[in-house]
C-alpha positions as CSV (number, residue, x, y, z in Angstrom):
1,X,154.9,-17.6,91.4
2,X,158.4,-17.8,91.8
3,X,160.6,-20.4,93.5
4,X,163.7,-20.3,95.7
5,X,166.1,-22.4,93.8
6,X,168.0,-25.0,95.5
7,X,172.0,-25.1,95.6
8,X,174.1,-32.2,96.2
9,X,189.3,-57.9,90.2
10,X,188.3,-59.9,91.7
11,X,191.3,-62.0,90.6
12,X,192.6,-65.0,92.0
13,X,196.1,-64.6,93.2
14,X,198.9,-67.0,93.8
15,X,201.4,-66.6,96.8
16,X,204.7,-67.8,97.0
17,X,207.0,-68.0,99.8
18,X,210.9,-67.1,98.9
19,X,213.5,-67.9,101.4
20,X,215.9,-65.7,100.9
21,X,216.2,-61.9,102.6
22,X,216.4,-59.8,99.5
23,X,213.8,-57.6,97.8
24,X,213.3,-57.3,94.2
25,X,209.7,-56.6,92.5
26,X,208.7,-57.3,89.1
27,X,205.6,-56.3,87.7
28,X,203.8,-58.5,85.3
29,X,199.9,-59.3,85.4
30,X,198.8,-60.7,89.3
31,X,200.5,-61.4,92.5
32,X,203.0,-63.5,93.9
33,X,204.0,-62.4,97.2
34,X,204.4,-63.7,101.0
35,X,201.5,-64.1,103.1
36,X,200.6,-64.0,106.9
37,X,200.6,-60.0,107.7
38,X,197.9,-57.8,109.5
39,X,195.4,-55.6,107.3
40,X,196.1,-52.4,108.3
41,X,196.6,-49.0,107.0
42,X,198.6,-46.1,107.9
43,X,197.7,-42.5,107.2
44,X,198.5,-38.8,107.6
45,X,197.0,-35.5,106.0
46,X,198.6,-32.6,105.4
47,X,197.4,-29.3,104.6
48,X,199.6,-27.1,102.4
49,X,199.5,-23.7,103.1
50,X,196.8,-21.6,105.2
51,X,195.2,-19.2,103.5
52,X,191.7,-21.2,103.3
53,X,188.5,-20.6,101.6
54,X,186.5,-18.1,104.1
55,X,183.1,-17.1,103.3
56,X,182.9,-13.8,101.3
57,X,186.5,-13.8,100.1
58,X,187.4,-12.3,96.6
59,X,187.8,-14.5,94.2
60,X,187.8,-12.8,91.1
61,X,185.6,-10.9,88.9
62,X,182.8,-12.7,87.2
63,X,182.9,-13.2,83.6
64,X,179.8,-12.0,81.2
65,X,179.2,-15.8,80.4
66,X,179.0,-16.6,84.4
67,X,176.6,-13.5,84.8
68,X,174.5,-14.8,82.1
69,X,174.2,-18.0,83.2
70,X,173.3,-17.1,86.8
71,X,170.2,-15.0,85.7
72,X,166.9,-15.6,85.6
73,X,166.1,-12.3,83.7
74,X,168.1,-10.4,81.4
75,X,166.7,-7.3,80.2
76,X,167.4,-3.9,78.6
77,X,165.9,-1.0,80.8
78,X,166.0,2.5,81.7
79,X,165.8,3.7,85.1
80,X,162.8,5.7,86.4
81,X,163.6,5.8,90.2
82,X,165.7,4.7,92.9
83,X,164.2,4.7,96.7
84,X,165.3,3.5,100.3
85,X,163.5,0.5,101.8
86,X,163.3,-2.3,104.9
87,X,163.8,-5.7,104.3
88,X,162.8,-8.0,107.0
89,X,165.0,-11.1,107.2
90,X,163.4,-14.5,106.3
91,X,163.9,-15.3,110.1
92,X,162.2,-12.5,111.0
93,X,164.7,-11.7,113.4
94,X,166.0,-8.6,112.0
95,X,165.8,-6.2,109.2
96,X,168.3,-4.8,106.5
97,X,168.2,-1.5,104.7
98,X,167.9,-1.3,101.0
99,X,167.4,0.3,97.7
100,X,164.7,-0.3,95.3
101,X,165.6,0.2,91.6
102,X,162.5,0.8,89.8
103,X,163.0,0.0,86.0
104,X,160.9,0.5,83.0
105,X,161.9,-2.8,81.0
106,X,162.7,-2.0,77.0
107,X,163.6,-5.4,75.9
108,X,163.6,-8.8,77.9
109,X,166.7,-10.7,76.4
110,X,166.4,-13.5,78.8
111,X,163.1,-14.5,80.8
112,X,160.2,-12.8,81.1
113,X,158.0,-10.2,82.9
114,X,156.1,-7.2,82.6
115,X,156.7,-3.5,81.4
116,X,158.2,-2.9,85.1
117,X,160.3,-4.4,87.7
118,X,161.8,-3.8,90.9
119,X,165.5,-4.7,91.4
120,X,166.2,-4.7,95.2
121,X,170.0,-4.4,96.7
122,X,170.3,-4.3,100.4
123,X,173.0,-3.7,102.9
124,X,174.2,-7.3,104.8
125,X,176.8,-5.5,107.0
126,X,174.3,-4.6,110.0
127,X,171.4,-6.5,111.2
128,X,169.4,-3.8,112.5
129,X,166.8,-4.6,115.2
130,X,164.1,-2.5,114.5
131,X,162.6,-1.2,111.3
132,X,163.2,2.9,111.8
133,X,166.8,1.8,111.9
134,X,166.8,-0.2,108.8
135,X,165.0,2.5,107.4
136,X,167.7,5.2,108.3
137,X,170.1,3.0,106.7
138,X,168.1,2.8,103.4
139,X,168.2,6.2,103.4
140,X,171.8,6.8,104.0
141,X,172.3,4.5,100.9
142,X,170.0,6.2,98.8
143,X,171.8,9.4,99.5
144,X,175.3,8.2,99.0
145,X,174.9,6.0,95.9
146,X,176.6,6.9,92.5
147,X,174.2,8.3,90.3
148,X,176.6,8.8,87.2
149,X,174.8,6.3,85.0
150,X,171.5,6.8,86.0
151,X,170.5,8.5,83.0
152,X,171.8,5.4,80.4
153,X,169.9,2.6,79.0
154,X,171.2,-0.4,80.5
155,X,171.4,-4.3,80.3
156,X,170.8,-5.7,84.1
157,X,171.1,-9.3,85.3
158,X,168.9,-10.4,87.7
159,X,167.9,-13.4,90.1
160,X,164.5,-14.5,90.8
161,X,164.9,-14.9,95.0
162,X,167.5,-14.6,97.7
163,X,167.2,-16.4,100.7
164,X,167.5,-13.6,103.0
165,X,164.7,-11.2,101.2
166,X,161.1,-12.8,101.3
167,X,160.3,-9.8,99.4
168,X,162.4,-11.0,96.2
169,X,159.9,-13.9,95.8
170,X,157.0,-11.3,94.5
171,X,156.3,-11.2,91.0
172,X,158.3,-8.3,89.3
173,X,160.7,-8.0,92.4
174,X,164.3,-9.1,91.8
175,X,167.9,-9.2,94.0
176,X,170.0,-7.1,92.1
177,X,173.1,-7.3,94.9
178,X,174.5,-5.9,97.9
179,X,175.8,-2.3,98.9
180,X,178.1,-1.6,101.8
181,X,177.6,2.1,103.4
182,X,180.9,1.7,104.7
183,X,183.0,1.1,102.0
184,X,180.6,2.9,99.5
185,X,180.7,0.0,97.0
186,X,177.7,-0.9,95.2
187,X,178.5,-4.5,94.3
188,X,176.4,-4.7,91.4
189,X,177.1,-1.8,89.4
190,X,179.6,-1.2,86.5
191,X,182.1,0.1,89.2
192,X,182.0,-3.1,91.1
193,X,185.0,-5.2,91.1
194,X,182.7,-8.4,91.4
195,X,179.6,-9.2,89.6
196,X,178.6,-6.1,87.5
197,X,175.2,-6.9,87.0
198,X,174.4,-3.6,85.8
199,X,175.7,-2.4,82.3
200,X,175.2,1.1,81.4
201,X,175.7,2.2,77.5
202,X,178.5,3.5,76.6
203,X,177.2,6.9,75.8
204,X,174.2,8.7,77.3
205,X,172.7,9.7,73.9
206,X,173.1,6.2,72.5
207,X,169.5,4.7,73.5
208,X,167.1,2.4,71.3
209,X,163.8,3.1,73.0
210,X,161.2,0.5,73.3
211,X,161.6,-0.9,69.7
212,X,165.2,-1.7,69.8
213,X,165.7,-0.8,66.2
214,X,169.2,0.3,66.1
215,X,170.4,-3.2,64.4
216,X,172.0,-4.3,67.7
217,X,174.9,-1.9,67.4
218,X,174.4,-0.2,70.5
219,X,177.0,-0.5,72.7
220,X,177.3,-1.3,76.6
221,X,180.2,-0.8,79.0
222,X,181.8,-4.0,80.4
223,X,183.8,-2.3,82.7
224,X,183.9,1.8,84.4
225,X,185.8,3.8,81.9
226,X,189.4,5.4,83.3
227,X,188.7,8.3,81.0
228,X,186.1,11.1,82.0
229,X,182.4,10.2,81.7
230,X,181.2,11.2,77.7
231,X,184.8,10.5,76.6
232,X,184.5,8.2,73.8
233,X,187.1,6.4,71.8
234,X,187.5,3.8,69.2
235,X,184.5,1.4,68.2
236,X,184.1,-1.0,71.3
237,X,185.6,1.3,73.6
238,X,184.3,4.0,75.7
239,X,187.3,5.9,77.1
240,X,189.8,3.2,78.1
241,X,186.5,0.8,78.5
242,X,185.7,-2.3,76.9
243,X,182.1,-2.5,75.5
244,X,179.8,-5.1,73.9
245,X,177.4,-4.5,71.5
246,X,173.7,-5.3,72.0
247,X,174.1,-7.9,69.2
248,X,176.9,-9.6,70.8
249,X,175.4,-9.6,74.2
250,X,172.3,-11.4,72.4
251,X,174.4,-13.9,70.7
252,X,176.1,-14.8,74.1
253,X,172.9,-15.3,75.5
254,X,171.6,-17.4,73.0
255,X,174.8,-19.5,73.5
256,X,173.9,-19.9,77.0
257,X,170.4,-21.2,76.2
258,X,171.4,-23.6,73.7
259,X,173.9,-24.9,76.4
260,X,171.5,-25.4,78.8
261,X,168.9,-27.0,76.3
262,X,171.4,-29.6,75.3
263,X,171.5,-30.7,78.6
264,X,167.9,-31.2,78.9
265,X,166.7,-27.7,79.9
266,X,166.0,-28.2,83.7
267,X,166.8,-25.9,86.4
268,X,169.4,-28.4,87.9
269,X,171.3,-27.9,84.5
270,X,170.9,-24.3,84.8
271,X,172.2,-24.3,88.1
272,X,175.0,-26.7,87.4
273,X,176.4,-25.2,84.1
274,X,176.3,-21.7,86.8
275,X,178.2,-23.3,89.2
276,X,180.8,-24.8,86.6
277,X,181.5,-21.6,85.5
278,X,181.9,-19.9,88.9
279,X,184.1,-22.5,90.1
280,X,186.4,-22.3,87.3
281,X,186.8,-18.5,88.0
282,X,187.7,-19.3,91.7
283,X,190.0,-22.0,90.9
284,X,191.6,-20.1,88.1
285,X,192.0,-16.8,90.7
286,X,193.2,-18.9,93.4
287,X,196.1,-20.1,91.3
288,X,197.0,-17.3,89.5
289,X,196.9,-15.2,93.0
290,X,199.7,-17.7,94.4
291,X,201.3,-18.6,91.8
292,X,205.3,-19.4,92.4
293,X,204.3,-19.3,96.2
294,X,205.5,-22.5,96.7
295,X,208.8,-24.4,94.9
296,X,206.5,-26.9,93.5
297,X,203.8,-25.2,92.0
298,X,201.1,-26.3,94.3
299,X,198.6,-23.5,96.6
300,X,197.1,-24.0,99.6
301,X,194.2,-25.5,98.0
302,X,195.8,-29.1,97.4
303,X,195.8,-31.6,100.5
304,X,198.4,-34.6,100.4
305,X,196.9,-37.7,102.2
306,X,199.5,-40.7,102.7
307,X,198.8,-44.1,103.3
308,X,200.9,-47.1,103.6
309,X,199.7,-50.9,103.4
310,X,201.6,-54.2,102.9
311,X,201.7,-56.0,99.4
312,X,199.5,-58.7,98.6
313,X,196.3,-57.6,100.2
314,X,193.3,-58.4,98.5
315,X,191.1,-56.2,96.3
316,X,189.1,-54.2,98.4
317,X,191.5,-52.9,101.1
318,X,190.6,-49.7,102.6
319,X,193.6,-46.9,101.8
320,X,192.0,-44.0,102.0
321,X,189.1,-42.2,104.0
322,X,187.6,-38.9,103.3
323,X,187.3,-36.1,105.9
324,X,183.5,-35.6,105.1
325,X,182.8,-39.9,105.3
326,X,181.5,-39.2,109.0
327,X,179.5,-36.4,107.6
328,X,178.0,-38.2,105.3
329,X,176.9,-41.2,107.5
330,X,175.2,-38.7,109.8
331,X,173.4,-36.8,107.5
332,X,172.1,-40.0,105.3
333,X,172.5,-42.8,107.6
334,X,174.0,-46.2,107.1
335,X,172.2,-46.8,103.6
336,X,173.7,-45.4,100.6
337,X,171.2,-42.7,98.9
338,X,170.4,-42.2,95.6
339,X,171.0,-38.5,95.6
340,X,173.7,-37.6,97.6
341,X,176.2,-37.3,94.5
342,X,179.4,-39.3,93.6
343,X,183.2,-39.9,94.1
344,X,185.7,-39.0,91.4
345,X,189.4,-40.7,91.2
346,X,191.7,-39.4,88.7
347,X,195.3,-39.9,88.1
348,X,197.8,-42.6,86.4
349,X,196.8,-45.0,89.1
350,X,193.2,-44.2,89.3
351,X,192.1,-47.5,87.7
352,X,193.9,-49.7,90.8
353,X,191.5,-48.1,92.9
354,X,188.0,-47.3,93.4
355,X,185.9,-45.1,95.3
356,X,183.0,-46.5,97.8
357,X,180.3,-44.9,99.9
358,X,180.6,-43.0,102.6
359,X,183.9,-41.8,101.2
360,X,186.4,-44.2,101.0
361,X,189.1,-45.6,98.6
362,X,190.1,-49.2,98.2
363,X,192.2,-51.5,96.3
364,X,190.8,-53.0,93.1
365,X,193.1,-56.0,93.0
366,X,196.2,-56.9,95.0
367,X,199.2,-54.5,95.0
368,X,202.9,-55.6,94.8
369,X,205.4,-53.1,96.5
370,X,205.7,-49.6,94.7
371,X,204.0,-46.3,95.4
372,X,200.9,-45.3,93.9
373,X,198.9,-42.1,93.5
374,X,195.6,-40.6,92.6
375,X,193.5,-37.9,93.3
376,X,190.3,-38.1,95.1
377,X,187.1,-35.6,94.8
378,X,183.8,-35.8,95.9
379,X,181.3,-34.3,93.5
380,X,177.8,-32.9,95.1
381,X,174.5,-34.0,93.4
382,X,174.1,-30.4,92.1
383,X,177.3,-30.8,90.3
384,X,177.0,-34.4,88.9
385,X,174.2,-33.3,86.2
386,X,176.7,-31.1,83.9
387,X,179.8,-32.4,85.4
388,X,180.5,-28.9,86.6
389,X,183.7,-29.8,88.5
390,X,186.8,-27.8,87.3
391,X,190.1,-30.2,86.5
392,X,191.9,-28.3,89.2
393,X,188.9,-28.6,91.6
394,X,189.0,-32.4,90.7
395,X,192.9,-32.7,91.9
396,X,192.3,-30.6,95.1
397,X,193.1,-33.9,97.4
398,X,196.1,-36.3,96.1
399,X,196.7,-39.4,97.9
400,X,200.0,-41.4,97.8
401,X,199.3,-45.2,99.0
402,X,202.7,-46.6,99.3
403,X,202.4,-50.6,99.2
404,X,205.6,-52.6,101.3
405,X,206.6,-56.0,100.8
406,X,207.0,-58.0,104.0
407,X,210.6,-58.3,105.1
408,X,212.2,-61.3,103.4
409,X,210.6,-60.9,100.2
410,X,212.9,-61.6,97.3
411,X,210.5,-61.5,94.1
412,X,207.0,-60.5,93.5
413,X,205.5,-61.2,89.9
414,X,202.1,-59.6,88.9
415,X,200.0,-61.9,87.0
416,X,197.1,-63.7,86.4
417,X,198.2,-67.3,86.3
418,X,194.8,-68.9,85.4
419,X,194.4,-66.8,82.3
420,X,197.6,-67.0,81.4
421,X,197.8,-70.9,81.6
422,X,200.0,-73.8,83.7
423,X,203.1,-73.5,81.3
424,X,203.7,-69.9,82.8
425,X,201.5,-70.1,86.3
426,X,199.4,-72.2,87.9
427,X,195.8,-72.9,88.8
428,X,194.1,-74.1,91.6
429,X,194.2,-77.8,90.9
430,X,197.7,-78.8,90.0
431,X,199.5,-75.8,92.1
432,X,202.6,-76.0,89.5
433,X,205.0,-72.9,88.6
434,X,207.5,-73.2,86.3
435,X,210.3,-72.9,86.8
436,X,210.7,-73.7,90.3
437,X,214.3,-72.4,90.5
438,X,215.4,-69.5,89.6
439,X,218.7,-66.7,89.9
440,X,218.4,-62.9,90.8
441,X,221.9,-61.4,90.6
442,X,224.2,-63.9,92.1
443,X,221.6,-65.7,94.4
444,X,220.1,-69.0,93.4
445,X,216.5,-69.4,94.4
446,X,214.2,-72.1,94.9
447,X,210.2,-72.0,95.6
448,X,209.4,-73.4,99.1
449,X,205.4,-73.2,99.4
450,X,202.6,-72.6,96.9
451,X,199.0,-71.1,98.4
452,X,196.7,-69.5,97.0
453,X,193.7,-67.3,98.0
454,X,190.7,-66.6,96.1
């Protein structure tokens, strides 16, 4: 029986009050600074660009590897017939016009099943209130479909079930893709610009039959040929279209299976690996599409957040609250669950901060005056198992933290006096610091007071 797939230091530091109204910052290893200020942050968010990621937006053609990873069944087949159909929505509040492709299975290359299967494609453009209207749409889809590849063996990529199509849960019945009566595009055929889940043989006469004994040399189209149907060129080409041999296709499928097996072989890992390939394509397409749009090389996909705090604040000071933090609390409640996913910080200053439930970032130790930056990302549970966030996705939101010293601060030294020892620093018992008088430029300065905070 088919199942629908589910797409989720504390260190001590020393404060030193200096009596000269000048500013000079020196970073060593802990912190000497002024005390007596409010623990507060100022935040400002900025979204660059404005194209957005609307549902259904085109993000480039899927790679062969992505189609392999996303398929429950990959088979070499021969088409027997195509008929119109009516699909009732899962919510039972309407109907879709659809096409049923009846295939004879010559060979299962991934997955298993009987010698026959049905691949369903539907038109999501219009939801019909009656089965009769949906049937008329199905007939129109059948009468207007591209029939050029019907007489060729093919490799097809199928999905077990689709949430909108309850019938795809039935044994031997799979989801193929979508088709539009308005645009005439079948979004799963070799002519599709998106998925290409139906790869016909490069030549109508090149067939293996059920035994598949040609040594894996049969060629299948990877794209619709620009030359007339039937024209053939050099090996690996049909007209001007690239092809792949059956043996090479099987090698790619085997490589995918090894990747999934190495990750434990679970459905969760399989889904994660597919999402990884899908996201890499989408991120790459966004970057390529908008290359040169902005002088600094960024595109609309990146968000900047600016926050300001005072220097010397203790570890655990809040510097960033993610947009989804409130939604996390609403969805999961106040208690941190074990299956929500994880937060990720990347960048040069990532070690100075740490993420925390439900979606905030805090300092990991007191910080002297300076500007710091890190990338904040949230990885849903389904992406954790195979670390499926592309590197560019990890850099989707960049956080700048400006740390300002209080007015009157002359010198900030970042160090751990307990670790270094009393000759250079101090500890909680002697309160000493050597030397107590020093010169910065032409200004001679003496320490006025010494305070500790654990």
